[in-house]
N, C-alpha and C positions, 0 to 999 in steps of 0.2 A: 392215543391211536397215528401208526406213521407206518411211512413205508420207507423200503433204503435199496439203493443203486448202486451195488458194487461192481457192479461186474457186467458182461454185457449178451446182448441178445443172442437168440439162439434160431433156430429154423424146424421144422421138423412133420412127418407125417402121420407118427408114432408118438402119444402120449405117455406117460406113463403116472399112473398118481398115485397114494398111499393118504391113509386115513387112520388115523390115530389118536387115541384118548390119552392125554401125557401125566395125568396125575401129578401136575406141577413137578413132574421129575422125579416125583418118586415113586420108589418100585416095587410097593406088596406083593406080596406073592403065597401070604395064608390072610387067613380070615381076620384073624386073628390081630391082624397089622395094622386092623380098622380105629381098634381101640389103644392100643399098645405104643404105635406109633404119631397115635394123634395132634399130639403135638409137631409134627415134620410140618404140619402143617400151616402151623403160626411161626417156627423159627426158622431160618434156614440150618440145611446142611451140607455138610461135606458129601455125604452120602448122594444126598439129591445133585451136584455138581456135577459129581464123576457120570452117573446116569444122564445127565443131561447128552455129555457130549458121546455115548452109547447110541442114542437116540442122533443124533450128528450125523454120526456113521453110519448108522440103518435109514437117514433122509438124504441122504449127497444123492444116493443112487436113485431117484430118483425125481419129475422132473416138475412138478407141481404135488405139495404137499398142504394135508389139512390137519388142522390141529386144535385139539379142543380141552379144556382146564389147562391151558398154559395161565403164566400168568405173565402178565404186564409190567408189576415190576412196587415188592411194595419188599416190608419187614422180611418176610417169611424164605423172602428171596435174594436177601440185602440189595436191591432197588435192581434187579438184573431185570431185562424183559426178553422173557424166554424164546418166543416168539426169534424178536432182535439176533437173540446169543445165537439161536437155532441156524438163522440164514448164514450168520459170520464165519459162522462152522466147517456147514456143510457148503457153503461157496454158491451159496443159492440170493442172487444179481438183488432182486425185489421182496421186499415179504410186507403184509400188510397184520396189524394185532387189533382185535376190536372188543375195547374194554362189556363185559355184562353184566359183573356186579362190580360196583367201587366199594367195597372196602377199607378204604386208606384211612392211615399208614398197616395195616397187619395186613391185607390179601387187596388185588387186584385182578380177580379170575376175568379167562376171558377169551373167544378165538384165534387161532392163526394162520395165512395164508406164505407158502415160502413157491417162488418162481422162478424159474427161469425164464417163462416172456416177462414184459410188464404188465399192469396188472390194471387195469381200466375199470373206465364205472363202478367201484368202488362205493356195497353202501348196508349200511348197518340195519338189520329191522329188531327191534320189537318185538318177543313173538307175545299171544296172548300169556296169564297162566292165573292165579290167586298171588303170588308173589313177582313181583319182579329180580330177573336179572338171567335170561333165558333167552337168546338171538339168536339169529343168521345172521351167517354175514355172506355178501353175494360181491363178488368178481370177477368179472369176465380179461382170458387173455388170447391172444390171437395171433400164431406163425405165422410168420411172413408167407406166404401163397394161400394160407388154407380157409376157409369158414372160419370167426368167432366160438369160444365153450363156454360155457357161464358156465359157473359154481354158483353151490348155496352150501357153504360149511356153517353144520348145527347140533346145536348141544340138547335136545331134548327134557319133559321134564320125567320122572317120577310116576306122576297118579297120569293112570289113562286116559282117564277125563280130559283131564288137560292136554294130555298128550296129544286126544285127536281133533282136538280146536288148533292148537299148535301146528299142523303137520296140513289143515284143512288150509287156514292162513299162509302155510309155503306153497299148496299146490294149485294157487288164487295168482302167486307172483308168477309162476309159469304161462305166459300168455301170450307167446311168439314163438317162432321159427328158427332159433338161435337154441343146437345144442345144450340141453342145457344137464346139470348135475346133481344131484342133491348127495349129501357123505357125513358123516362125521357119526356120532355118540345120541342115534336114533332113545334108546335106553328100552326095547320093545322089541319083540321076534318078529321074522319076516309074516307070518301067518296073521298080525293087526294090520301091517303094511298091505298084504294083498287086497281085506276085504277095507280098504276106504275106497270112499267115496270121492273123493280132493284125486289120492293120488290116479285112480286107474283112468278117470275121465283125464287130468295130466300128460296121463299115458310112460307114466314113472314105471320101469321095474328094474326088479334086484339083478346083481349080478352074483351072489353066490348064495351060501344056508348054511353054512359052518360058524360054529357053534365062537362064538368068542371073548366070554367072559364066564367067571372071570378066571384069569390068564396062567394059571397054575395050574386048572382042572376046568376045559372049557365046557360048558352047563347049556349056555344063549345065547342066543346068536345075537344080541346090540347092537352091535354097527356095521352098517352099514354102506353102501355108496348104492346109489338108484339110479335111474340113465334115461332120458327120453328116446324114445322108438327109431330120430336118426341116429344115433351113436351107436355103433361099431363097437361093438367090446369082444378083444382079443384071448384078450386074460383076465379071470380074477380068480384070487388067494386069498386067505388067514396067511398070514407071515407067523410062522413057531418065535415069536421073540420077544420073549418074555420082559417088555421093559417098564410095566405100568402094572399096571392090573387088566389091562385091555389085550388083548393082539390084537396089531396093526393089519390094515385091510385092505390089497392091494389089487390093482387093475390097467389094466395096456387098452389102449382105446388108439384107432384110426381116424386121424382129423379126413373130411370133408376139403374137395381142392376147394380154395375160395372162388365165387359164380360175378362171370362179369358185371353183372348189375350191386355188388357188392363195391368190387373193386373202384366202378364208376364211383358208385356214391361216396367213399372213404376218399379217392380225386376234389371227389368238389370241398367235402369240409373240412381237405387238408390246407 
């Protein structure tokens, strides 16, 4: 896990967020590619590198980007940390990668975050499940003069029973009044989220209902952005950008002005 700071901080009252499962840079466009292109999950390819450049061009238009199914540097990426590479190519001053499943030397599955603002209170939570390798990357950002924003970047299990446990675990992490967003590849449709008691008790709601998978003929909404009640959502959309087997999900939110109490607390902690 690492962080980079190659640019300058900014300030904003609105924030543009993007979530994308990048499929290790692979650009599948048919179901049979999961079989015929399986070797690309093991060995590096020129096409994946070129596709990463296309992904970098897209994410450069946003302030915070949540990445799933990236690689932190292994044989299949020629030791390239894809999160760090996208941060550099897209001009993000801050980034963080959290390895979820370490299969070195062949693969290092990871979650990633790219940000225009410093990433604070960074934590990695291993999610419950029969097999290790699913997790949630927690970060906070706080543009100057605004209330902090907490993010949980996740990639959930395929099985419904385990996924229910993982959603419950995530909901227990949302326990205070900080504006919070859960985003990523949740591997389930909206109907499963709306009936989940833990998410409902945490006040989490989805911002879109559109299909995101498979990218070449979307028939399921597997990728989501969930927000707590105090988050003001201005726009939300699924983008017609076929850069992996999932479509990206984007939203723009308005940040609340920082309260005097929080300003005083930050001053005392400085």
